[in-house]
C-alpha positions in Angstrom: -14.9 15.0 -105.3 -14.7 11.9 -103.6 -11.0 12.3 -103.4 -11.5 15.6 -101.8 -14.0 14.3 -99.4 -11.5 11.8 -98.1 -8.8 14.2 -97.9 -11.0 16.7 -95.7 -12.0 13.8 -93.6 -8.4 12.6 -93.0 -7.6 16.2 -92.1 -10.4 16.4 -89.6 -9.3 13.0 -88.1 -5.6 14.2 -87.8 -6.3 17.7 -86.7 -9.0 16.4 -84.1 -6.4 14.1 -82.6 -4.0 16.9 -82.4 -6.5 19.1 -80.8 -7.3 16.6 -78.1 -3.8 15.8 -77.4 -2.8 19.3 -76.8 -5.8 20.3 -75.0 -5.5 17.4 -72.6 -1.9 18.2 -71.9 -2.6 22.1 -71.7 -5.7 21.1 -69.3 -3.7 19.0 -67.0 -1.0 21.6 -66.8 -3.4 24.4 -66.1 -5.1 22.4 -63.4 -1.8 21.6 -61.8 -0.7 25.1 -62.2 2.8 24.2 -63.3 5.1 24.2 -66.1 6.8 21.1 -67.5 8.8 19.8 -64.7 12.5 20.3 -65.4 12.2 22.5 -68.2 14.2 25.3 -66.4 17.5 23.4 -66.2 18.2 23.0 -70.0 15.3 23.9 -72.1 14.5 27.4 -71.0 18.2 28.7 -71.1 18.8 27.3 -74.5 15.7 28.9 -75.7 16.5 32.0 -74.2 20.0 31.9 -76.0 18.0 31.1 -79.3 15.9 34.3 -78.7 19.1 36.1 -78.4 20.5 34.7 -81.6 17.2 35.5 -83.5 17.1 39.0 -82.3 20.9 39.9 -82.9 21.5 40.2 -79.2 24.0 37.2 -78.9 27.5 37.7 -78.7 28.2 34.5 -80.8 26.4 32.7 -83.6 25.4 29.3 -84.5 28.9 28.1 -84.8 30.4 29.5 -81.8 28.9 30.4 -78.2 31.0 33.3 -76.4 28.4 33.3 -73.7 29.2 30.0 -71.9 32.2 28.0 -71.0 34.4 31.2 -71.6 33.9 30.2 -75.2 32.8 26.9 -76.5 31.5 25.5 -80.0 27.9 25.6 -80.2 26.6 24.1 -83.7 26.5 20.6 -82.2 24.5 21.9 -79.2 22.2 23.9 -81.5 21.5 20.4 -83.4 20.9 18.6 -80.2 19.0 21.2 -78.1 17.3 23.5 -80.6 16.6 21.8 -83.9 13.1 21.1 -83.0 11.4 23.2 -85.8 8.8 24.6 -83.3 11.7 26.0 -81.1 11.5 29.1 -83.4 8.2 30.1 -81.8 10.6 31.4 -79.1 11.1 34.5 -81.3 7.4 35.8 -80.9 7.6 35.9 -77.2 9.3 38.0 -74.7 12.7 36.8 -73.6 12.0 36.2 -70.0 8.9 34.1 -70.7 11.2 31.1 -71.6 8.9 28.5 -69.7 5.9 29.8 -71.8 8.1 29.3 -75.0 8.9 25.6 -74.1 5.3 25.0 -73.2 4.2 26.2 -76.5 6.9 24.0 -78.1 5.8 21.0 -76.2 2.2 21.6 -77.3 3.0 22.0 -80.9 5.2 19.1 -81.0 2.6 16.8 -79.2 0.1 18.1 -81.7 2.0 17.2 -84.8 3.3 13.8 -83.4 -0.4 12.9 -82.4 -1.6 13.9 -85.9 1.2 12.1 -87.7 0.3 8.8 -85.4 -3.4 9.2 -86.6 -2.3 9.2 -90.1 -0.2 6.2 -89.5 -3.0 4.3 -88.0 -5.1 4.8 -91.0 -2.3 3.5 -93.3 -2.0 0.5 -91.1 -5.6 -0.5 -91.3 -8.8 1.2 -92.2 -11.1 1.8 -89.2 -13.6 4.3 -87.7 -12.3 7.6 -88.1 -13.2 9.1 -84.6 -11.9 6.0 -82.8 -8.6 6.4 -84.7 -8.2 9.7 -83.5 -8.9 8.6 -79.9 -6.2 5.7 -80.3 -3.6 8.3 -81.5 -4.2 10.4 -78.4 -2.9 7.5 -76.4 0.4 8.0 -78.1 0.4 11.7 -78.0 -0.2 11.7 -74.4 1.8 8.5 -73.3 3.4 8.4 -70.0 6.8 9.1 -71.5 5.5 12.7 -72.9 4.0 13.4 -69.4 6.9 12.5 -67.4 10.1 12.9 -69.7 9.4 14.5 -73.1 7.2 17.4 -71.9 10.2 19.2 -70.6 12.8 18.3 -73.3 11.6 19.6 -76.7 14.7 18.0 -78.4 13.6 14.6 -77.0 10.0 15.3 -77.9 10.8 15.4 -81.4 11.1 11.6 -81.4 7.3 11.7 -80.7 7.0 13.1 -84.4 9.9 11.1 -85.9 8.4 7.5 -85.0 4.9 8.1 -86.9 6.9 9.9 -89.7 9.2 7.1 -90.4 6.3 4.7 -90.0 4.5 6.4 -92.8 7.9 6.6 -94.8 8.0 2.6 -94.3 4.4 2.2 -95.6 5.3 4.0 -98.7 8.1 1.4 -99.1 5.6 -1.3 -98.7 3.5 0.1 -101.6 6.5 1.2 -103.5 5.7 4.7 -103.7 6.9 8.2 -102.7 10.7 7.4 -102.3 11.9 10.9 -102.6 9.2 12.2 -100.0 10.1 9.2 -97.6 13.7 10.3 -98.0 13.0 13.8 -97.0 10.9 12.5 -93.9 13.9 10.5 -92.8 16.1 13.5 -93.2 13.8 15.6 -91.2 13.6 13.1 -88.3 17.3 12.7 -88.1 18.0 16.4 -88.5 15.4 17.2 -85.6 17.3 15.1 -83.1 19.7 12.5 -84.0 19.2 10.5 -80.6 15.6 9.9 -80.9 15.8 9.6 -84.7 18.1 6.6 -84.3 15.5 4.9 -81.8 12.7 6.0 -84.0 14.4 4.3 -87.0 15.0 1.1 -85.1 11.2 1.1 -84.2 10.2 1.9 -87.9 12.2 -0.9 -89.1 10.6 -3.2 -86.8 7.2 -1.9 -87.9 8.3 -2.6 -91.5 9.2 -6.0 -90.5 6.0 -6.8 -88.6 3.8 -5.6 -91.8 6.1 -7.3 -94.2 5.7 -10.7 -92.4 2.1 -10.4 -91.4 0.9 -10.1 -94.9 1.5 -12.7 -97.6 2.9 -11.2 -100.7 5.3 -12.4 -103.6 8.9 -12.7 -102.6 10.2 -10.2 -105.3 7.8 -7.7 -103.9 9.2 -8.0 -100.5 12.7 -7.8 -101.9 11.9 -4.6 -103.7 10.1 -3.1 -100.9 13.1 -3.9 -98.4 15.6 -2.4 -101.0 13.4 0.9 -101.1 13.3 0.9 -97.4 17.2 0.5 -97.0 17.8 3.0 -99.7 15.5 5.4 -98.5 16.8 5.5 -95.0 20.7 5.7 -96.1 19.6 8.7 -98.4 17.7 10.5 -95.7 20.6 9.9 -93.2 23.2 11.2 -95.7 20.9 14.2 -96.5 21.1 15.1 -92.6 24.9 14.8 -92.9 25.8 18.3 -91.3 24.1 17.2 -88.4 25.5 13.9 -88.2 29.1 14.7 -89.0 29.1 17.7 -86.6 27.6 15.8 -83.9 29.9 12.7 -84.2 33.1 14.9 -84.3 31.7 16.9 -81.2 30.8 13.7 -79.3 34.4 12.4 -80.0 35.9 15.6 -78.4 33.3 15.9 -75.5 33.7 15.3 -72.0 33.1 11.6 -71.3 29.8 10.8 -69.5 29.8 10.0 -65.9 29.8 6.2 -65.4 26.4 4.8 -64.9 25.8 1.6 -63.0 23.9 -1.2 -64.8 20.2 -1.4 -64.3 19.2 -3.0 -60.9 16.6 -5.6 -60.4 13.1 -4.0 -60.5 10.9 -6.9 -60.8 8.1 -8.1 -63.2 5.5 -6.2 -61.1 7.5 -2.9 -61.3 7.7 -3.1 -65.1 4.0 -4.1 -65.5 2.9 -1.3 -63.2 4.1 0.9 -65.8 1.7 0.1 -68.3 -1.1 1.1 -66.0 -2.6 4.7 -66.1 -1.7 7.5 -63.8 1.5 5.8 -62.5 4.9 7.3 -62.3 7.8 5.1 -61.8 10.8 7.8 -61.7 14.0 7.2 -63.4 14.2 3.5 -62.6 11.4 2.3 -64.9 10.2 3.1 -68.3 7.2 5.1 -68.8 5.3 3.4 -71.3 1.5 3.7 -70.4 -0.6 4.7 -73.4 -4.0 5.0 -71.4 -6.5 2.6 -70.4 -8.1 2.4 -73.9 -5.0 1.3 -75.5 -4.0 -1.0 -72.9 -7.4 -3.0 -73.1 -7.0 -3.2 -76.8 -3.5 -4.5 -76.8 -4.1 -7.0 -74.0 -7.2 -8.1 -76.1 -5.3 -8.5 -79.3 -4.5 -12.2 -78.8 -8.0 -13.2 -78.3 -9.4 -11.0 -81.3 -10.4 -13.8 -83.7 -11.3 -11.3 -86.4 -7.5 -10.6 -86.9 -5.7 -13.4 -88.7 -3.6 -15.6 -86.5 -0.6 -14.8 -88.6 -1.1 -11.1 -87.9 -1.7 -11.6 -84.2 1.3 -13.7 -83.7 3.7 -11.3 -85.3 2.4 -8.4 -83.5 2.5 -10.2 -80.1 5.8 -11.5 -80.7 7.4 -8.0 -81.7 5.8 -6.4 -78.5 7.2 -9.1 -76.3 10.6 -8.7 -77.9 10.8 -4.9 -77.5 9.4 -5.3 -73.9 12.0 -7.8 -72.8 14.6 -5.4 -74.3 13.8 -2.9 -71.7 14.5 -5.2 -68.5 17.9 -6.6 -69.7 21.0 -4.4 -69.5 22.4 -5.6 -72.7 19.5 -4.9 -74.8 18.9 -1.5 -73.0 22.5 -0.6 -74.0 21.7 -1.5 -77.6 18.6 0.7 -77.6 20.8 3.6 -76.3 23.7 3.4 -78.5 25.7 1.2 -76.2 25.7 3.8 -73.3 23.1 4.0 -70.7 22.2 7.8 -70.4 22.9 9.4 -66.9 19.8 11.6 -67.4 17.6 8.4 -67.5 18.0 4.9 -68.4 14.7 4.8 -70.4 14.8 7.7 -72.9 13.6 5.3 -75.4 10.2 4.4 -73.9 8.1 6.3 -76.5 9.1 3.6 -79.1 7.4 0.8 -77.1 4.5 3.3 -76.3 4.2 3.7 -80.3 4.0 0.2 -81.0 1.5 -0.5 -78.4 -0.8 2.0 -79.9 -0.3 0.6 -83.3 -1.0 -3.1 -82.0 -4.1 -1.9 -80.2 -5.4 -0.1 -83.2 -5.0 -3.4 -85.1 -7.4 -5.0 -82.8 -9.8 -2.0 -82.5 -9.9 -1.7 -86.5 -11.3 -5.4 -86.5 -14.2 -4.5 -84.1 -13.3 -6.5 -80.9 -16.0 -8.7 -79.8 -17.2 -9.6 -76.3 -14.6 -12.4 -75.9 -11.8 -10.3 -77.0 -12.9 -7.6 -74.6 -13.3 -10.0 -71.7 -9.9 -11.6 -72.5 -8.3 -8.1 -72.6 -9.9 -7.1 -69.4 -8.7 -10.4 -67.8 -4.9 -9.7 -68.8 -5.5 -6.1 -67.4 -6.7 -7.4 -64.1 -3.6 -9.8 -63.9 -1.2 -7.0 -64.6 -2.9 -5.0 -61.9 -2.8 -7.6 -59.3 0.9 -8.2 -60.2 1.5 -4.4 -59.8 -0.5 -4.0 -56.6 1.6 -2.6 -53.7 4.2 -0.8 -55.9 4.8 2.7 -55.0 3.9 3.9 -58.5 0.4 2.6 -58.6 -1.7 5.3 -56.9 -5.3 5.6 -55.8 -5.9 7.3 -59.1 -4.8 4.2 -60.9 -7.5 2.0 -59.3 -10.2 4.6 -59.9 -9.3 4.7 -63.5 -9.1 0.8 -63.7 -12.4 0.2 -62.3 -14.7 3.0 -63.3 -12.9 3.8 -66.4 -12.7 0.2 -67.4 -16.3 -0.6 -67.0 -17.4 2.4 -69.2 -15.0 1.5 -71.9 -16.0 -2.3 -71.9 -19.6 -1.2 -72.1 -19.0 1.4 -75.0 -16.9 -0.9 -77.0 -19.5 -3.8 -76.5 -22.0 -1.4 -77.9 -20.1 -0.6 -81.0 -19.7 -4.3 -81.6 -23.4 -5.5 -81.0 -25.3 -2.5 -82.1 -23.0 -1.4 -85.2 -26.1 -0.8 -87.4 -27.6 1.6 -84.9 -25.8 5.0 -85.8 -27.3 6.9 -82.7 -26.2 4.3 -80.2 -22.6 4.0 -81.8 -22.3 7.9 -81.9 -23.1 7.9 -78.2 -20.7 5.1 -77.5 -18.0 6.8 -79.5 -18.5 10.2 -77.5 -18.4 8.1 -74.2 -15.1 6.6 -75.1 -13.6 9.9 -76.3 -14.7 11.5 -72.8 -13.2 8.5 -71.0 -9.9 8.7 -73.1 -9.6 12.5 -72.5 -10.4 12.2 -68.8 -7.8 9.4 -68.5 -5.2 11.5 -70.3 -5.9 14.9 -68.3 -5.9 12.8 -64.9 -2.6 11.1 -65.8 -1.0 14.3 -67.0 -2.1 16.0 -63.6 -0.6 13.2 -61.8 2.6 13.2 -63.8 3.1 17.2 -63.6 3.0 17.1 -60.0 5.3 14.3 -59.6 8.4 16.4 -59.4 8.7 20.2 -58.7 9.5 22.3 -61.7 11.5 24.7 -59.6 10.7 27.5 -62.0 12.6 30.8 -62.1 10.3 33.8 -61.9 10.3 36.0 -65.0 10.9 39.0 -62.7 14.2 37.4 -61.4 15.3 36.7 -65.0 14.7 40.3 -66.2 16.5 41.6 -63.1 19.5 39.2 -63.7 19.5 39.9 -67.4 19.5 43.5 -66.9 22.5 43.8 -64.3 24.7 41.5 -66.6 23.9 43.7 -69.7 24.7 46.9 -67.6 28.2 45.6 -66.9 28.8 44.2 -70.3 32.1 45.0 -71.7 32.8 42.4 -74.4 35.1 42.0 -76.1 37.3 44.2 -74.0 36.4 42.0 -71.0 33.7 39.5 -69.8 30.8 40.0 -67.6 30.1 36.7 -66.0 26.8 36.0 -64.5 28.4 33.7 -61.9 28.6 32.6 -59.2 24.9 33.2 -58.6 23.0 30.3 -60.2 19.6 29.9 -61.3 20.2 27.1 -63.6 23.3 25.1 -65.0 23.2 27.3 -68.0 23.0 31.0 -66.3 25.2 32.3 -69.1 22.6 31.4 -71.5 19.8 32.5 -69.6 21.0 36.0 -68.2 23.5 36.8 -70.9 27.2 37.7 -70.3 30.3 35.6 -70.9 30.5 33.1 -68.1 32.1 29.8 -67.5 29.0 27.9 -66.5 27.7 25.5 -69.2 25.9 22.2 -69.3 26.0 20.3 -72.6 26.3 16.8 -73.7 28.8 18.2 -76.2 31.0 20.2 -73.8 34.4 19.8 -75.0 36.9 18.0 -72.8 39.6 20.8 -73.4 37.0 23.3 -72.0 36.0 21.2 -69.1 39.6 20.4 -68.1 40.7 23.9 -68.6 38.4 25.2 -66.1 38.9 22.2 -63.8 42.8 22.7 -63.9 42.3 26.5 -62.9 40.2 25.8 -59.9 36.5 26.0 -61.1 33.9 23.5 -60.1 32.3 20.9 -62.2 29.4 18.4 -61.8 27.9 15.7 -64.0 31.5 14.2 -64.6 32.7 17.4 -66.0 29.8 18.0 -68.5 28.4 20.8 -66.3 31.1 23.5 -65.5 31.0 26.4 -63.2 32.5 29.9 -63.5 35.6 30.6 -61.7 35.1 32.5 -58.4 38.7 33.3 -57.2 40.3 36.6 -58.3 43.3 35.2 -60.0 41.0 32.7 -62.0 38.7 35.8 -63.0 41.8 37.8 -64.1 42.8 35.0 -66.2 39.5 34.9 -68.1 39.4 38.6 -68.3 36.3 38.8 -66.1 35.7 42.5 -65.4 32.3 42.0 -63.8 30.3 39.2 -62.0 26.9 38.9 -61.0 26.0 38.9 -57.2 22.9 39.1 -55.0 21.5 42.7 -54.5 18.4 44.0 -52.5 15.4 41.7 -52.4 13.4 40.4 -53.9 15.1 40.1 -57.2 17.9 42.6 -56.9 21.3 42.0 -58.4 24.4 43.9 -58.5 27.6 43.7 -60.6 30.9 43.3 -58.8 33.6 44.9 -60.7 37.5 44.1 -60.6 40.4 44.9 -62.8 41.3 42.5 -65.5 43.6 42.2 -68.5 42.2 41.9 -72.0 41.1 38.4 -73.4 44.2 38.7 -75.4 47.4 38.9 -73.6 51.2 38.1 -74.6 53.3 35.5 -72.9 57.1 36.4 -73.2 59.5 34.0 -75.1 60.8 31.1 -73.1 58.1 31.0 -70.6 57.7 27.5 -69.1 54.2 26.5 -67.8 54.3 24.8 -64.3 51.4 22.2 -63.6 52.4 20.9 -60.0 49.3 22.6 -58.4 46.3 24.8 -59.1 48.3 27.6 -57.8 51.3 27.1 -60.3 49.0 26.7 -63.1 47.5 29.9 -62.6 50.8 31.7 -62.1 52.0 30.1 -65.3 49.2 31.8 -67.2 49.4 35.0 -65.4 53.2 35.1 -66.1 53.9 36.3 -62.3 54.3 34.7 -59.1 51.5 35.9 -56.8 51.0 33.0 -54.4 52.4 31.3 -51.3 51.6 27.6 -51.7 53.6 25.6 -49.0 53.2 22.1 -48.3 50.9 21.8 -45.3 51.8 20.2 -42.0 49.4 17.7 -40.2 48.7 19.6 -36.8 46.1 17.5 -34.9 43.2 15.1 -35.2 43.3 11.8 -37.3 46.6 11.9 -39.2 46.4 12.2 -42.9 48.6 10.3 -45.3 50.5 12.0 -48.1 50.7 10.2 -51.4 53.4 12.4 -53.0 52.0 14.8 -55.7 48.8 12.8 -55.7 47.7 14.5 -52.4 46.4 13.6 -48.9 44.1 11.0 -47.9 42.1 12.6 -45.0 40.4 10.2 -42.7 37.1 10.5 -41.1 36.1 10.6 -37.4 37.4 12.5 -34.5 37.2 16.3 -34.2 38.8 16.5 -37.7 42.2 16.6 -39.2 44.1 19.8 -38.8 46.5 21.1 -41.5 48.6 24.1 -41.0 50.6 26.3 -43.6 52.9 29.3 -43.3 52.0 32.2 -45.5 52.7 35.9 -45.8 50.7 37.9 -43.0 48.1 40.0 -44.6 47.6 37.8 -47.8 44.3 36.1 -48.6 44.1 32.5 -48.0 42.2 30.0 -50.3 41.5 26.5 -50.0 40.9 24.0 -52.9 39.9 20.7 -51.9 38.7 19.5 -55.4 37.1 16.1 -54.7 37.0 16.6 -50.8 33.8 15.6 -49.1 33.1 17.0 -45.7 33.5 20.5 -43.7 36.3 22.8 -44.2 37.0 25.4 -41.4 39.7 28.1 -41.2 40.5 31.7 -40.7 36.8 32.2 -39.3 35.1 30.6 -42.4 33.3 27.2 -42.4 31.7 25.7 -45.5 30.6 22.4 -46.8 32.5 20.7 -49.6 30.6 18.2 -51.5 33.1 16.6 -53.7 33.0 13.3 -55.2 35.4 12.0 -57.8 34.9 12.0 -60.7 31.5 13.3 -60.9 31.8 16.5 -58.7 34.7 18.9 -58.3 34.6 21.9 -55.7 36.0 25.2 -56.8 38.5 27.3 -55.0 37.1 28.9 -52.0 38.0 31.8 -49.9 39.0 31.3 -46.4 40.1 34.8 -45.1 43.1 37.0 -44.3 46.2 35.5 -43.0 47.0 36.7 -39.3 50.0 38.3 -38.3 51.7 35.2 -37.2 51.4 33.8 -40.8 49.8 30.6 -39.7 46.8 29.3 -41.7 45.2 26.6 -40.0 42.4 24.5 -41.7 40.4 21.8 -39.9 38.8 19.1 -42.3 36.0 17.0 -40.9 35.5 14.2 -43.5 32.4 12.2 -44.1 34.6 9.3 -45.3 38.1 8.9 -46.3 38.6 11.6 -48.6 41.1 13.2 -50.9 42.7 16.8 -51.0 45.5 17.9 -53.3 49.2 18.0 -52.0 49.1 21.8 -51.7 45.3 22.6 -51.1 46.2 26.1 -49.5 47.2 29.0 -51.6 47.7 32.5 -50.2 47.4 35.5 -52.6 49.9 38.2 -51.7 48.8 41.7 -51.4 49.0 43.8 -54.5 50.6 41.0 -56.3 47.6 40.4 -58.7 47.0 44.2 -59.3 50.7 44.4 -60.7 50.4 41.2 -62.8 47.2 42.6 -64.2 48.7 46.1 -65.0 51.6 44.3 -66.8 49.5 42.1 -68.8 47.2 45.0 -69.7 50.3 47.1 -70.7 51.7 44.2 -73.1 48.7 42.8 -74.1 46.1 43.6 -77.0 45.2 47.3 -77.5 42.1 46.4 -79.3 40.0 43.2 -79.3 37.3 42.4 -82.2 34.9 39.5 -81.6 32.3 38.9 -84.2 30.2 35.6 -84.3 33.0 32.8 -84.5 36.0 35.0 -85.0 38.3 36.7 -82.7 40.9 39.5 -83.7 43.5 41.5 -81.7 45.7 44.3 -82.2 48.9 44.0 -80.2 51.8 46.3 -79.5 54.0 46.6 -82.5 57.0 44.1 -82.4 55.3 41.9 -80.0 57.2 38.5 -79.5 56.4 35.3 -77.5 52.9 33.7 -77.6 49.6 35.5 -77.9 47.5 34.1 -75.1 43.7 33.9 -75.9 41.6 33.3 -72.8 39.5 30.9 -74.5 39.7 26.9 -74.3 41.7 25.4 -77.1 39.1 23.4 -78.7 39.5 21.8 -82.0 38.3 23.9 -85.1 40.2 27.1 -84.3 42.7 28.5 -86.9 44.8 31.8 -86.3 46.8 33.9 -88.6 49.6 36.3 -87.6 49.7 39.5 -89.5 47.7 38.4 -92.4 49.8 35.3 -92.9 48.4 31.8 -93.5 46.0 30.4 -91.0 47.5 27.7 -89.0 46.2 25.5 -85.8 47.3 27.3 -82.6 49.1 25.8 -80.0 47.5 25.1 -76.8 49.1 26.4 -73.5 47.8 24.7 -70.6 44.3 24.5 -72.3 44.2 27.9 -73.7 44.6 29.0 -77.1 48.3 29.9 -77.8 49.2 31.7 -81.1 53.2 31.9 -81.6 54.1 35.3 -82.8 57.5 34.6 -84.4 60.0 37.4 -84.2 57.5 40.1 -83.9 53.8 40.8 -84.8 51.3 43.4 -84.3 47.9 41.6 -85.1 46.3 38.2 -84.8 43.0 37.1 -86.4 41.4 33.7 -85.4 38.3 31.8 -86.8 36.5 28.9 -85.7 34.8 26.3 -87.9 33.2 23.2 -86.3 34.9 20.2 -87.2 32.8 17.9 -89.6 30.9 20.7 -91.1 32.7 20.8 -94.3 32.4 17.0 -94.7 28.8 17.0 -93.8 27.8 19.9 -96.2 29.7 18.0 -99.0 27.9 14.7 -98.5 24.7 16.4 -98.1 25.1 18.6 -101.2 25.8 15.5 -103.2 22.8 13.6 -101.7 20.7 16.4 -102.5 21.7 16.6 -106.2 21.2 12.7 -106.5 17.8 13.2 -105.1 17.0 16.1 -107.3 17.7 13.9 -110.2 15.8 11.1 -109.1 12.7 13.4 -108.6 13.2 14.9 -111.9 13.6 11.4 -113.8 10.7 10.0 -112.1 8.4 13.0 -112.7 9.5 12.7 -116.7 8.7 8.9 -116.6 5.1 9.3 -115.3 4.4 12.2 -117.3 1.1 11.1 -119.4 1.1 11.1 -123.0 -1.2 13.4 -124.9 -4.3 11.6 -126.2 -5.9 13.0 -129.4 -9.1 14.8 -129.0 -11.2 12.3 -130.8 -9.7 9.4 -128.7 -10.5 11.5 -125.4 -14.2 11.8 -126.7 -14.3 8.0 -127.2 -13.0 7.3 -123.9 -15.3 9.7 -122.2 -18.3 8.1 -124.2 -17.3 4.8 -123.0 -16.6 5.7 -119.6 -13.0 4.6 -119.8 -11.1 7.6 -118.3 -7.8 5.6 -117.2 -9.1 4.9 -113.5 -8.2 8.1 -112.2 -11.0 8.0 -109.7 -11.5 5.9 -106.5 -9.9 5.7 -103.2 -7.7 2.7 -103.6 -9.9 0.2 -101.8 -10.7 1.9 -98.7 -13.2 -0.3 -96.5 -13.9 2.4 -93.8 -17.5 2.9 -92.9 -16.7 6.0 -91.0 -18.0 6.3 -87.5 -20.5 3.4 -87.5 -18.2 1.1 -85.9 -18.1 -1.3 -88.7 -14.6 -1.4 -90.4 -15.9 -3.5 -93.4 -13.8 -6.3 -92.2 -15.9 -8.9 -90.5 -13.8 -11.9 -90.7 -10.7 -13.3 -92.3 -11.2 -11.7 -95.6 -8.8 -9.0 -96.9 -5.2 -8.0 -95.9 -5.2 -7.5 -92.3 -2.7 -4.9 -91.2 -2.8 -3.3 -94.8 -4.7 -0.5 -95.7 -4.3 -0.3 -99.4 -4.2 3.1 -100.6 -6.5 5.0 -98.2 -6.8 8.7 -99.1 -3.9 8.5 -101.5 -5.7 8.1 -104.8 -4.4 10.1 -107.7 -0.8 10.1 -106.4 1.4 8.3 -108.6 4.6 6.7 -107.6 7.5 9.0 -107.6 10.3 6.6 -108.1 
């Protein structure tokens, strides 16, 4: 009965912590009236695509994504962005309520992470249950969650991984539950590799802190370390499909934009991030855990009720990790030797978790007045050094003064009046109200720090309906571009577009679209749909989305396009001298006039051969002229050009910047009767344009090319998940060209022959047809998946054997009935009761540890009685 009571109480503690954290976040979001800032850019489109997958409305599957990038691998992206188990809640909401889905995923993850931390705190050291729940809230609503993690469910899984791995480390210290711990490691790594790696480092540090903080026999320490190492290795191997696919995808992915090393931010700037209700932006780590946690951590060095060895080890660990956040080489180590472009402190939740754990060590030992005063003095010093920083707001000072005074008084009551249950209960409720108020206020400030820029659900519905109305896949594509809500419009609105943002976007896909005149940003990790008519024909775009009547009207602009599978005649030689020649090579027809322009006024540009022109700034602008066929349509492709482009009555802004931002082909207008195209370039600085930036599409040439490709191309195209098959005119020769990026993982067979790796043609998939063919069939399999499944299966088999043998080894032997009666009569039942030495007095404020006795930092087997070792 006592065991059941302990478990019920533990459930209440963890559930209460989860409820307070989710309620605080929801209340802050409700008061602010905004969704998680930034969720629309990535999280909402990916969850919309997950909705399509779960409801059978997606054109691809988990292995391949036909919606984005004109066909790109998807499994690595699924692992990276959608493996948070709570993401599946999306299936139960309307498709256009993506922001609500992300919010629910965020709330559920915050709740689980907070509950797991509350459990870990109890394993770290026994203490008052209600105060343990309140301490865990500081972790669940730390500044990293409020500023960064709330809008990114994939990173937010790290909030669960850290305490989960901490619990696994605890089982290693007590030499129990090896199999269960291995499954926890696998769950953390499968949920999100990036945050799992960081959480594993932090859990290893926590393991080391607890190992060195407590005296134990050398052999026991070696055994515990061995269990930890093997548990971590087995858990990672169990998650091999995620690991292998992600590593192979990262190897083939477009490189990230170069990021400058961290600039000097000063001691005060970093210390300011420890204070409540601060927001440092991308330049500083968000590590605040609330005023209660800050007071407790700052008071830990002064808490004489914690053994000096424990204090020293914890303080050293926090200093080492904290300093690792201010030095570029150590920041690189925390982030896998590459500072992420999206924010240099995605790992901040790790330090927040360690701060909460250290604060609990102090709180569980009942901080006395000297401890509280010492902690308050350190907080005052931090506030003084941080004063004047832009991140320190009036709300920070209100919380520090009013909230600090209330917390100090309540903690003093818990120490001085610990035998008065009523006073302690009131003090605990006061602390709870202060903690929750601090969290809500900080969340309110953080959620308003950056506009969410949300897309109205009505606009999503209208755009989605317009794209679906024009859908003709797989005979042709319906592209939701060039209209843009988010970087991932094809995921949000459906269709088969070129726009895509992903950390795993293959270089082959990015370069293909770049070489054919599409725009890109983020150094090529975010591509845009092609917008010129020839590029759209090459990708079989038969309709694209454009603005319609207000407020949320859209219309589909239709154009003739060949099928996604065409046939290049034998002997065709691709040309790569310019974007115009590359398009013509894939089209199989010459449709452009692309003369070398001539300087004709303004600051003279410099031609660097085929590398292009250097266009100076200043003056009235550099004028380039080119001779084209009268009546043709002129286009300009500046690629990296930064400045204003004017010509043929059109003027537009080009914001190129090599290598991060490339500008797409832009239409200028109809070539006049004299055949002269005059373009004026007003550069912001010395800027680059290609050697032949002007291309003139001759009237009727594209229509004739499309008609020829349609007549010789596929008569039937079938796309099913991660496969593509096409029926060709009988006896087709040359190369079957698929308007799909030639990414690694494709194999194709001709007329039922053996599958072979296709031959890329200027970045598209090319399938040699031999002397004649009538059908091709291509299939995609993510690189690394087979190896990952093999390793994972072998590990799972070994894990099952360990579980079976450990179960058999601990099976009790049958005791004769007479012996059992004797045991019951003498009271010797084999020690099946008890709670493992819990010294937790509940909510009275007394932890049962009044001095130096016992194992500080270790909880024994609290709430775990009756659970035998499984390995």
